[in-house]
C-alpha positions in Angstrom: 70.3 170.9 181.8 66.8 171.3 183.1 65.4 168.4 184.9 62.4 166.5 183.5 59.0 167.6 184.7 56.7 165.1 186.3 53.5 166.2 184.6 51.6 162.9 184.3 48.0 162.5 185.4 48.8 161.1 188.8 51.0 164.2 189.6 48.3 166.5 188.5 45.5 164.9 190.6 47.8 164.5 193.6 48.1 168.4 193.8 44.6 168.6 195.4 43.0 165.2 195.3 39.9 166.0 197.4 39.0 169.0 195.2 39.7 167.1 192.0 37.4 164.2 193.0 34.7 166.5 194.3 34.9 168.2 190.9 34.8 165.1 188.7 32.1 163.4 190.7 30.1 166.5 191.8 29.9 165.0 195.3 30.7 167.9 197.7 31.5 165.8 200.8 33.7 163.1 199.1 37.1 162.5 200.6 40.1 160.9 199.1 41.6 158.0 201.0 44.4 157.0 198.7 45.8 157.3 195.1 46.4 153.8 194.0 49.5 152.7 192.1 48.0 149.8 190.2 49.9 146.7 189.2 47.5 145.2 186.7 48.0 145.6 183.0 45.6 148.3 181.9 45.0 150.7 184.8 48.6 151.5 185.2 49.3 153.9 182.3 50.2 157.6 182.4 46.6 158.6 181.7 44.9 156.3 184.2 44.6 157.3 187.9 42.7 155.2 190.3 41.6 156.9 193.6 40.0 155.4 196.7 37.3 157.8 197.9 34.8 157.9 200.7 31.5 159.4 201.6 29.4 158.6 204.7 26.4 157.5 202.5 28.5 155.4 200.0 31.4 154.2 202.1 34.6 153.5 200.2 34.5 153.4 196.4 36.9 153.9 193.5 37.1 156.8 191.2 38.7 155.8 187.9 40.2 158.9 186.1 41.0 158.3 182.5 42.5 161.4 180.8 42.6 161.3 177.0 44.5 163.9 175.0 42.1 163.1 172.0 39.0 161.1 172.2 39.3 157.6 170.5 36.3 155.6 169.2 37.4 152.6 171.3 37.1 154.5 174.6 33.6 153.2 175.6 34.8 149.6 175.4 38.0 150.5 177.2 36.1 152.3 180.0 34.0 149.1 180.4 37.2 147.1 180.7 38.9 149.5 183.1 35.9 149.7 185.4 35.5 146.0 185.6 39.2 145.4 186.2 39.3 147.9 189.0 36.2 146.6 190.7 37.3 143.0 190.4 40.8 143.7 191.8 39.8 145.9 194.7 36.3 144.6 195.4 34.8 148.1 195.6 32.2 149.9 193.5 33.8 152.0 190.8 32.9 155.5 189.5 34.6 155.8 186.0 35.3 159.3 184.6 36.6 160.0 181.1 38.2 163.4 180.8 38.8 164.5 177.1 41.3 167.3 176.7 41.3 168.4 173.1 38.1 168.9 171.1 37.5 166.5 168.2 36.0 167.4 164.8 32.3 168.5 165.1 31.1 165.3 163.5 32.4 163.1 166.4 29.8 162.0 169.0 31.2 161.2 172.4 29.0 158.6 174.2 28.6 158.3 178.0 28.1 154.6 178.1 29.2 151.3 176.5 26.4 149.1 175.4 26.3 145.9 173.3 23.9 143.1 172.7 24.7 139.5 171.7 22.2 136.7 171.4 19.8 138.3 173.9 22.5 139.3 176.4 23.2 143.0 177.1 26.4 144.4 178.4 26.4 148.0 179.6 28.8 150.4 181.4 27.9 154.0 182.2 30.7 156.5 182.8 30.9 160.2 183.5 32.3 162.3 180.6 34.0 165.7 181.1 35.1 167.5 177.9 37.5 170.2 179.0 36.7 172.5 176.0 33.2 172.8 177.6 34.5 173.7 181.1 34.7 177.4 181.9 38.3 178.5 182.4 37.2 180.6 185.4 36.5 177.3 187.3 40.2 176.6 187.5 40.8 179.9 189.3 37.6 180.3 191.3 37.4 176.8 192.7 41.2 176.5 193.5 41.7 173.6 191.2 45.5 173.6 190.6 45.1 170.4 188.6 43.2 172.3 185.9 45.6 175.3 185.7 47.9 173.8 183.0 44.8 173.1 180.9 43.5 176.7 181.0 44.4 177.4 177.3 42.1 174.6 176.1 39.2 175.4 178.5 36.2 177.4 177.4 37.3 181.1 177.3 40.9 180.2 178.2 42.5 180.6 174.8 43.4 184.3 175.3 46.8 185.6 176.1 45.5 187.2 179.3 44.2 183.9 180.6 47.5 182.1 179.8 49.4 184.8 181.7 47.0 184.5 184.6 47.5 180.7 184.7 51.3 181.2 184.5 51.2 183.6 187.4 49.3 181.0 189.5 52.0 178.4 188.7 54.9 180.7 189.5 53.6 181.9 192.8 53.5 178.4 194.2 56.8 176.4 194.2 54.8 173.2 194.2 53.3 174.0 190.9 56.3 175.5 189.1 57.2 172.3 187.3 53.8 172.4 185.5 54.9 175.4 183.3 55.9 173.1 180.4 52.5 171.5 180.4 50.8 174.9 180.3 53.1 175.9 177.5 52.2 172.8 175.6 48.5 173.4 175.7 49.0 177.1 175.0 50.7 176.2 171.8 47.3 174.9 170.5 45.6 178.3 170.7 48.4 180.9 170.5 51.3 181.3 168.0 54.4 179.4 169.2 56.7 182.5 169.3 54.1 184.3 171.5 54.0 181.2 173.8 57.8 181.2 174.0 57.8 184.9 174.9 55.2 184.5 177.6 56.5 181.3 179.1 60.2 181.4 178.4 59.7 177.7 177.9 62.4 175.1 177.2 61.6 172.4 174.6 64.0 170.0 176.3 61.7 170.0 179.4 58.5 169.9 177.3 59.6 166.8 175.5 59.5 164.9 178.8 55.8 165.3 179.0 53.8 162.2 178.3 51.2 164.4 176.6 53.9 165.7 174.2 55.1 162.2 173.4 51.5 161.0 172.8 50.5 163.7 170.4 53.8 163.6 168.5 53.3 159.8 168.0 49.7 160.3 167.0 50.6 162.9 164.4 53.2 160.6 162.8 50.8 157.7 162.8 48.1 159.9 161.3 50.4 160.8 158.4 51.2 157.2 157.7 47.6 156.1 157.9 46.6 158.8 155.4 49.1 157.5 152.9 48.3 153.8 153.5 44.5 154.5 153.0 45.2 156.1 149.6 47.2 153.0 148.7 49.4 154.6 146.1 52.9 155.9 145.9 51.7 159.5 145.8 49.3 158.9 148.6 52.1 157.5 150.8 54.3 160.5 150.0 51.6 162.9 151.0 50.8 161.0 154.2 54.5 161.0 155.1 54.8 164.7 154.3 51.8 165.5 156.5 53.3 163.5 159.4 56.7 165.1 159.0 55.3 168.7 158.9 53.3 168.0 162.1 56.2 166.4 163.9 58.6 169.2 163.0 56.2 171.9 164.2 55.4 170.1 167.5 59.0 169.4 168.3 60.9 172.4 167.0 58.2 175.1 166.6 56.7 176.8 163.6 60.1 178.0 162.4 61.0 174.4 161.5 58.5 174.4 158.7 61.1 176.4 156.6 62.5 172.9 155.9 59.3 171.6 154.2 59.9 173.1 150.7 63.2 171.1 150.5 61.5 168.0 152.0 58.6 168.2 149.6 61.1 167.8 146.7 61.9 164.3 148.0 60.1 161.5 146.2 61.9 158.5 147.7 59.4 157.0 150.3 62.2 155.3 152.2 64.1 158.6 152.7 60.9 160.3 153.8 60.4 157.5 156.4 64.0 158.0 157.6 63.3 161.8 158.0 60.1 161.1 160.0 62.0 158.6 162.2 64.8 161.2 162.7 62.4 163.7 164.2 62.0 161.5 167.2 65.7 161.5 168.0 67.0 164.8 166.8 67.7 167.3 169.5 67.8 170.5 167.4 66.7 172.0 164.1 70.4 172.1 163.1 70.5 168.3 163.4 67.5 168.0 161.1 69.3 170.3 158.5 72.3 168.0 158.6 70.1 165.0 158.0 68.6 166.7 154.9 
């Protein structure tokens, strides 16, 4: 049984914290003093990493790293809250950074500040935004940024088989990075066919499922299917929403071959049974188990 991989944000940044912070802040002489394990409610999640940094001109300050698998419309308000909480707790100026991993639809605008006005009062929080799909994949290799290597498939120019193989070679030549292979496989599955990814990586889905990124996108996919059905507000709409969530959940968890079950599932009209199938995806360990449920 393979051991779970520790591939959360803190693990990634801790690989080379100075180089990471220099990259996200574009301050060449910044040094990391500490990676904080926060105890207050919000800045303590898998995607939040709070770093104490130092430069001779600025003294000590905080770098708040917020990694988002997909951009959410509430992020400006959340960045305002995170920055304020961090600054209040540690009494240091805060440099907030929002790193978005997967590109949204072209119509989505990603702001770089939170701003609101109420009865003549203005609240504003600026933050730095890095969209990984706009970052050249060569930066991960040329600037020795091991934290970026697992993201190579979703970086600009990184969605080619050759780039994924190059990233894999980097991970496998450094024992400290070898546990990041499942994360590389996960992001490679967004740009390459899953059988090809499995062939390149020889990945193990049991390890991949331990990734907080995997759990987040699986949950999002299921919620998206439910929301689609609820918004349509009809029996047929609910069925279609559930079917969309089930199809996405099956493919993410068991690979594209699992979609062979969808013709049979689409024959089911009972919403309660479809909901039970959707819930079963979370707990089933194999495609055979899903067949037995059907």
